[in-house]
C-alpha positions in Angstrom: -24.8 -7.9 42.2 -24.8 -10.3 38.4 -24.2 -9.0 35.1 -27.5 -7.4 34.1 -26.6 -10.0 30.3 -26.9 -13.1 32.6 -30.1 -12.6 34.2 -32.5 -11.4 31.9 -35.5 -12.9 31.5 -35.5 -12.8 27.5 -32.7 -13.1 25.1 -31.2 -9.8 24.8 -28.4 -8.3 22.0 -24.7 -7.4 22.8 -23.9 -4.6 19.9 -19.6 -5.2 18.8 -18.0 -1.3 19.1 -15.1 -2.8 17.1 -12.6 0.0 18.0 -10.2 1.1 14.7 -6.2 0.6 15.0 -5.3 2.6 18.4 -2.1 4.4 18.2 0.6 2.5 18.3 -0.8 -0.4 16.7 0.7 -1.5 12.8 -2.1 -0.2 11.0 -3.2 3.3 12.8 -3.7 6.0 10.8 -5.9 8.2 12.8 -5.3 10.3 16.3 -6.9 8.5 19.6 -9.8 11.7 19.6 -10.4 10.3 15.7 -10.7 6.7 16.9 -12.9 7.6 20.2 -15.8 10.0 18.2 -15.7 6.8 15.4 -16.0 4.3 18.3 -19.3 7.0 20.1 -20.9 7.2 17.0 -21.3 3.4 16.6 -22.1 3.8 20.3 -24.6 6.0 19.5 -26.5 4.4 16.5 -26.8 0.9 18.5 -28.1 2.7 21.9 -30.3 5.2 19.6 -31.0 1.6 17.7 -32.5 -0.3 20.9 -29.0 -2.3 21.9 -27.9 -0.7 24.8 -25.5 -3.7 26.1 -21.6 -3.0 24.3 -18.6 -4.7 24.5 -16.2 -2.8 23.5 -12.5 -4.6 21.3 -9.4 -3.8 20.3 -10.6 -4.5 16.8 -8.2 -3.2 14.8 -5.0 -4.1 16.2 -4.1 -6.3 14.1 -2.0 -8.4 14.1 -2.9 -9.2 17.7 -0.8 -10.1 20.9 -1.7 -13.5 21.9 -1.5 -12.1 25.1 -0.5 -9.4 27.8 -1.2 -6.6 25.4 1.2 -3.0 26.0 0.4 -0.5 28.5 -0.6 2.2 25.9 -3.1 -0.3 24.2 -4.7 -0.8 28.0 -4.9 2.9 28.8 -6.5 3.7 25.5 -9.0 1.5 25.5 -9.7 2.6 29.5 -10.1 6.0 28.7 -12.8 4.7 25.8 -14.9 2.6 27.7 -14.8 5.4 30.6 -16.1 7.5 27.5 -18.6 5.4 26.7 -19.6 5.1 29.6 -20.0 9.0 30.4 -22.2 9.5 27.1 -24.7 6.5 27.6 -25.2 5.7 31.5 -27.6 3.5 30.8 -25.8 1.4 28.7 -23.8 -1.6 29.8 -20.9 -2.2 29.3 -18.6 -5.4 28.6 -14.5 -5.8 27.1 -12.9 -7.5 25.0 -8.8 -7.2 24.6 -7.5 -9.6 21.8 -6.5 -11.9 21.4 -6.3 -13.1 25.0 -5.3 -10.9 27.3 -8.3 -11.4 29.8 -6.4 -9.4 32.8 -6.0 -6.8 30.2 -9.6 -6.4 29.8 -11.0 -7.4 34.0 -8.2 -4.8 35.3 -10.7 -2.2 32.6 -13.9 -3.4 34.0 -12.8 -2.9 37.3 -11.5 0.4 36.5 -14.7 1.4 34.7 -17.7 -0.1 35.9 -18.0 -2.2 32.8 -19.8 -5.4 34.5 -18.6 -8.2 31.6 -15.1 -9.0 29.9 -14.9 -12.0 27.0 -12.0 -14.3 26.6 -11.5 -16.0 23.8 -9.4 -18.8 25.4 -10.3 -19.7 29.0 -9.5 -23.2 29.7 -7.1 -25.2 27.4 -4.8 -24.4 24.8 -6.1 -23.3 20.9 -3.7 -23.1 17.9 -4.2 -19.3 16.3 -2.6 -16.7 13.4 -1.0 -15.4 16.8 0.9 -18.7 17.5 -0.3 -21.3 20.6 -2.6 -19.8 23.0 -3.1 -21.1 26.4 -5.9 -20.9 28.9 -5.9 -17.6 30.9 -8.3 -19.3 34.0 -5.6 -19.6 36.4 -4.2 -15.5 36.3 -7.9 -14.4 35.7 -10.1 -15.8 38.9 -7.2 -15.4 41.0 -7.2 -11.1 39.4 -10.3 -10.9 40.1 -9.9 -12.4 43.6 -8.1 -9.8 44.6 -9.5 -6.8 43.0 -13.1 -7.7 44.4 -14.4 -7.6 41.1 -16.7 -10.8 41.2 -19.0 -8.8 40.0 -17.6 -8.8 37.3 -18.7 -11.8 34.8 -16.6 -14.2 32.4 -18.0 -14.8 29.3 -15.9 -17.4 27.6 -15.6 -19.0 23.9 -15.5 -22.6 23.3 -13.7 -23.5 20.2 -13.5 -19.9 19.7 -13.5 -18.5 15.3 -10.2 -18.1 14.4 -8.8 -21.1 16.0 -7.9 -24.8 15.2 -7.9 -27.7 18.4 -4.3 -29.0 19.1 -6.3 -32.8 19.0 -9.7 -34.0 18.8 -11.8 -32.9 21.8 -15.7 -32.9 22.6 -17.1 -30.5 22.4 -19.1 -30.7 25.7 -16.3 -31.7 27.2 -14.5 -28.0 26.5 -17.7 -26.6 27.6 -17.6 -28.8 31.1 -13.8 -27.6 31.9 -15.0 -24.1 31.4 -17.9 -23.5 33.7 -16.7 -26.3 36.3 -12.7 -25.7 35.8 -12.2 -22.1 34.7 -15.3 -20.9 36.6 -16.9 -19.1 33.1 -20.1 -16.9 34.1 -21.3 -17.6 30.6 -20.4 -19.2 26.9 -19.6 -18.2 24.1 -20.4 -20.3 20.4 -19.0 -18.9 17.1 -18.5 -19.7 14.3 -15.0 -20.2 12.6 -14.9 -16.3 11.6 -15.7 -13.1 12.1 -19.3 -12.9 11.0 -19.6 -16.3 10.2 -22.8 -18.3 11.0 -22.7 -21.1 14.0 -22.5 -24.6 13.1 -26.5 -25.8 14.4 -25.1 -29.2 15.7 -22.3 -26.7 17.7 -25.4 -25.0 19.2 -26.9 -28.1 20.3 -24.1 -29.2 22.0 -23.6 -26.4 24.1 -27.5 -26.0 24.9 -27.5 -29.5 26.1 -24.6 -29.4 28.1 -24.7 -26.3 29.8 -27.2 -26.7 31.9 -28.1 -23.6 33.8 -25.3 -21.3 32.5 -26.1 -18.7 29.9 -24.7 -19.5 25.8 -24.7 -16.7 23.7 -24.1 -17.0 19.6 -20.9 -15.0 19.1 -20.8 -14.9 15.3 -23.3 -14.8 12.5 -26.4 -13.3 13.5 -29.0 -12.4 11.7 -33.1 -11.8 12.0 -33.5 -15.2 10.8 -30.6 -16.2 13.2 -32.1 -15.0 16.0 -35.6 -16.2 15.1 -34.3 -19.7 15.5 -32.7 -19.9 18.8 -34.3 -16.9 20.8 -35.8 -19.7 22.3 -32.8 -21.6 23.6 -29.7 -18.8 23.8 -29.8 -16.1 26.2 -28.2 -13.5 24.1 -26.8 -12.7 20.6 -23.1 -11.2 20.2 -24.0 -8.4 16.7 -21.1 -6.7 14.2 -20.6 -7.7 11.6 -24.8 -7.9 10.7 -25.5 -4.4 11.6 -22.2 -2.7 10.1 -23.5 -0.7 7.0 -23.6 -3.6 3.7 -22.6 -6.1 6.1 -19.2 -5.1 6.6 -17.5 -5.4 9.7 -15.2 -2.7 8.6 -17.7 0.0 7.5 -19.6 1.7 10.9 -23.0 0.4 12.3 -26.3 1.2 10.1 -28.9 2.3 12.5 -31.5 0.8 10.0 -29.4 -3.0 10.3 -29.8 -2.2 13.7 -33.5 -2.1 14.0 -34.1 -4.8 12.1 -32.1 -7.0 14.7 -34.0 -5.7 17.6 -37.6 -6.1 15.8 -36.7 -9.4 15.7 -35.6 -10.3 19.4 -39.2 -8.8 20.3 
């Protein structure tokens, strides 16, 4: 069955669950139980406010591995996704393993019933603070076939935030490669950093190029931008804007969730 996010008749909101530093990562201070409790509180604030599509991401694990993450990270994220699924059975879940462990994310999704993953660099290569990150499509699509996990949708970033191209290349070409050669099920367009607004010209190119492939706005969502683009975007991935004081490191603010939900209705 296709992911409900991709088949929605109207734009939807995907709420980010930014997982604090997991035990074993450089910034870790809390036990796994405390990290899980934090994530579940954020999930409750999102779901109770009307956002029932959730994307779970190891946001606190800086500095990120450029590709494959350690086994303990996958194990802890799997346990978190499973617990969120159990507590909120009506929520649709996605997984993003930073910085670009698409295969790890897919393995978690296949094991837990999550129905989509986000991949920062599906095709091509980007210069990042982790160094050179190369596309994961060749391994990822083969793993999806091996696991019979074709029902797990791949949401691929293009011109992804916190990165730079190796050489000038039209955005339309990158989008076409992600869809036609990387077999992305959806495209994500974001600003240049977490919480940054998306360049309107980038969005226009994405909408014009993607055709029937859904385009999601991946950063900087606000009530104003949602009203502006809800007629074109398949959905909005919201993180910073629903946190207390608009700070990405703060917990989710139920009042901000309700404001965004109202803007998309």
